[in-house]
N, C-alpha and C positions, 0 to 999 in steps of 0.2 A: 043449289041455293045456299048462300052464306048464312052461317048461324049467327043470330043476333045476340048481343050481350044481355044478360038478365037485367030486368028492371031494378032500379034502386029500391031497396026494401024487400026484395025477394030473398028467400032463404039462402040461395047460393050466390047472391050478388056481392061483389067486392065493395068494401067501404073506402071512401076517400081517406088517405092516410094509413091504410092498412088495418090490421087487427086491433080492436080496442085495447087500451092498456090494461083495463080492469079484468080482461079475460085471458091474459097471457099467463104462462106457467109461473106459479108463485115461487117455486123453489129456485128456478133459474133467475127470476127477477130479484130474489133475495141475494143470491150470490153476485149478481151484477151490481148490487148496491154497495159492494165491497165492505162487508162487515169486518170488524176488527177481532182477531183472535184474542180472547181475554188474557192469554198468557203473554201476549206481546205488548200489552199496555205498559207504558213506562211506569215504574213504581219505585218508591224509596223503601229501603230496608232498615227497620229499627230493631236493635238488639238490646234486650234488657240485661241488667246485671244480676249476678247470682253465684259468683265464685265458680266452684267445680261443676256446677250445673250447666255451665256454658257449653259443655260437650253436646247438649241438646241442640244448640245452634248448628253444629256441624251436620247433624242428621237432616235438619230442616233444609239446610243449604244444598245438600245432596239432591233432594227432591226438586228444588227450584232449578238447579243446574240441569237435571234430566229433562225438565219441561222447557228448557231454553227461555226461562223468564227474563224479562228485560228490567234489570235493576240499574237505576241511573244515579242513585245517591245512597249514602249509608249514614246512620246515626247510631251511636252506641254508648252505653254506660258501663263502667267497671269492666268485667270480663267481656261485655258486649263491645267495648271500645277496642280491646285487644283483638277479638275476632274480626271486628269491623275493619280494622286497619289492614289485615291480611286480605280481606275481601275487596276493599277499595283499591288496593295496589295490584291485584291480580289481573292478568291480561283478559281472562274470560271467567265466567262464573264456574265453568268446569274446572279450571285451574285453581280457583279459590276453594272449591269443595275438596279437591284432592289435597291441597296444602293444609286446610283446616283439619281434616281427618288425620293427616300425618302428624301435625303438631300435638293433637290430643292423644294420639297413640304413643308418641314419644314421651309425653308427660306422664301418661299412665304407666309406662314401663319404668320411668324414673321413680314413681311413687311405690309401685309394687302392691301386693295384696295386703290387706290389714292383718295384723298379728294375731287377732283373736276372732273367734266366730267362724261362720261359714263363708264370709266374704260378701254376703248379700245385705247391704245397708238397710233395706226396707224391712227386713225381718229380724234385725238385731235387737236384742233386749237392751234395756237402759244400762245395765251393768256392763254389757259388752261394748256399748258405745263409749262409756266412761273409760274403759281400759284401752280402747282404740284411739281415744282423743289425743294423747301425747304424740303418737305416731303421725296422726293426721296434721297436727299443728306443725310438725317438723317436715311436712311434705313439700314438694317442689314449689307450690304457689307462694308459700310464705318464706321460702329459703332465700336468704339475701343474695341478690345478684342473679337468681334464676330467670326471672321475667326479663331482666335486662339482656341476658345472653340470648334468650329465645327471640326477642324483638330484633336484636342485631343480626341474628342468624337468618330469620325468615322475612323480615320486612326490608324491602328496598326503598329507601327514601326518594330516590329519583322516580321510581315507578309510582309511588304514592302521589308525588306532585303532579304527575301526568294522569293519575287515575281518577276514580269516582270521587266526588266531594265527600269528605269524611268529617262529620261533626261529632265531637266527644263531649260527654257531660262531666263537668268538674265543679268542685266547690272551692271557692277562693277562701283560704284560711284568714281569719281575722287576728287581731292582736290578742295575746294570751291574757287570761285573767290573773296569772301569777307572773312575777318577774323571773327572767331566766337565771339559772344557776351557772351558766357558762359565760365567763367574762368576754370571750371572743365574740359573742353575739352582739356586743355593744360597739364593736369596731365597724368602721364604714365598709370595709371590704367584705363582701358576701359571696357565697356560691350562687351564681345567677341561674344555673341550670343543673339539676341533679337532686338526689335524695337528701333530705335534711337529716343529718346523723347526730348521734349523741343526745344528751339531755339539753336540748336547745330551746330557745324561745319559741321556735316554730313547732317543736314537738309538744310543748306545753299548751299551745293554742288549741289543742283538740278539745279541751274542756269548754272553752268558749264556743268552738264550732258545733259541738254536740248540742249545747244549750240553744244556740241561735237556730239550728236546724229543727230541733224538736218543737220549738215554739212557733215555727213558721216565719220567724223574723228575717231569715235569709234563705234565698233559693239558689239552686244550681245555675251555672252558666253553661253556654255551649261555645266551644272553640272549633274553628275550622283548621284542621291539622295540616292540610295539604301544602300551605304556603310557608310553614314554619321552617327555620333552619334545621339541619339534621338532628343535632343534639337536643334542641328544644322540642322538635317533633316527637322524638322518642320519649322524652320526659313528660310531655303533655299527655301522651297516650297512657304512660305508666301512672301519671297522676290520677287519671280517671279510675284506675284500679287500686289506688292506695287506700286500703281499708283502714278506717280510723282505729287507733289504739295499737293494732297488731302490725301495721306497716307505717313507715315514715311518710310524711308529705313530700311532694316533689316540688322543688323550686323551678318555676317556669318563667324565665325572664325576670327573676328576682321576686316573683310572687309565689308563696307557698300554696299548693293546691292539693286537695284530697279527692277521694271517691265521690263523684257527683251522683252516684246511684244510692249509696247508703245515706249521704247527707244531702239536704236541699230538695228532696222530692223529684230528682231527675232520673229515676231508674228506668223509665220508658220514654226516652227523649223524642217523642213524636213532634213536640213543639219546635224542635230544631229544624224540621223540614217544612213547617207551616209556611204557606205563601210561596214555597219553592216548587212543590209538586202536589198534584191533586190526589194521587193514590199512594197508600203506604201499606206495607206488610210488616206488622209488628209481631216479633217473636218473644213471647213471655217465658219466664222461668218459674212462674208460680201458677198453681191451678186456679187461684182466685186473686187475680191482680187488682191492685187498687188503682184503677185506671178508668177514665170515663171518655170513651171515644166521641161521645156527643159534644164534648167541648170543642171539637174541631169540626164544625158544621160544614166548612168548605172542603173537607177532605174525605175521601173514601178510605177508611181504615179497616183493613182485613187483619184480624187478630188470630194468631196461632197460639192457642192456650193449651198447656199440657192436659191430655185426656185423663191423666191420673196424677196424684201428688208426686212431686219430685223430692220431697223430704218426708221422713217418717214423723209421725206425731209423737208427742211426749218430750221429756227433757232431753236436751242436746240434739234433738232431731234436726232442726234447722241448721245448727252449727255443723253437725256432722255432714249433712248434705252439701254444704258449701265448701267442705274441705276434702271430701272423699274423692280421690283421683285414681282409685284402684282400677286395673284393667277391666274387671267385670262391670264396674259401675259406669265407666266411660262408654263401654260398648252398649250397655242397656240404655243410657241416655241418648246415644246417637240413634239407635233403632227407634226409640220412642219419638224423637224429634222428626225423623223421616215419616213415620206413620201418621203423626198428628198433622204434619204439613200436607201430606197427601189427602187426608180426610178433609181438612179445612179448605184447602185451595181448590180441590175438585168441586166442592159445593159452591164456593164463592165464584169460581169461573163459570160453572153451569148457570148460576143465577145471572151473571153478567150476560152470557149468551142468550138466555131467555129474555132478558130486558131488551137486548138489541132486536130480537125477533118480534117482540111485542111492539116496539117502536116502529119497525118496518111495516107491520100489519096495520097499525093506526094510520101511517102515512099512505099506505096502499088504499085503504078504505076512503080516506079523504080525497085522494087523487081520483078514484073512480067516480066519486060524487062530482068533483070538479069537471071531469070529462063529459058528464051528461049535459053540462051547460055550454060546452065548446061547440062551435060550428063544425060540421063534418070536414069541411075543407081546411079548417085550421088545426086539426088534431096532429099531434106529433107522431111520427112513425115509431 
């Protein structure tokens, strides 16, 4: 006698359309929904300014490269513009991390260890800092022509044109408050691209620039460096690192420009990427940055903030930290940048993954409720 099929509604009876969606394996269903690996979400990279403390960026970038993070645009101020240029032009993030570490190691070797004390900046006494200050002021970063040579050696302008969009923070110098003492400044022929040398009208404009910046009357601008001609490209990047008073402004297409991080409030140029990308990883060089991520309500800003101060407290602490390029200090900053990036990004990515899982569970519950109202014959397999 042939066995009859179970009646509809019996415990072992098959349902039209197969097994109900709400009772299927939740883990398998989550993977079938194709969740996005948080590390693969396209993100912009923002690099703050801070002189020698920029070695911290190299360590953070090492971690990003190890995780195969997807960086699609870069914005930087001052030393962040220099580091950012190498990152934007590199074929891959791994290449960028290797090159950045190489540049900082080479610079540390050129600087050498400080002449006085143990070599540990964070434990130096005030008197030791004072004795080391002349040597640090004579270091590679402020040495005439050093940054020019490093840019020309490591930055391929063709690769940058084809690379990631690079936005650099600059402060356009205004007219000086005092007349120039150099009669050649009043001739029509000017150096359209390059450093402003001598006691020129543009060098004296620093008085006006500082005043306009500190009163908030003038803000930083952002330049897209990729499409500039080669010489102008180099000088625009170097202009972003032209620290007022101690370094000359850079003429970029006839306009004198200075450090957009020190002047004009553009030290963390997240705004340069606003409207271009929804997620940003901002790497700070101060433990307590004067930055309000809430201003960018349409952006997801992940901030990597130093877990410990990068500059010692007391007189000359900030100045020494911005100038100390010794091998021990560069190594310590690189290691700290890596550790802080790992700590911050693991937490941010874990939260991202949890939010995706929560959104899937909400959808699954709603779908299970919808399924109760569907005719058996109309259910999707």
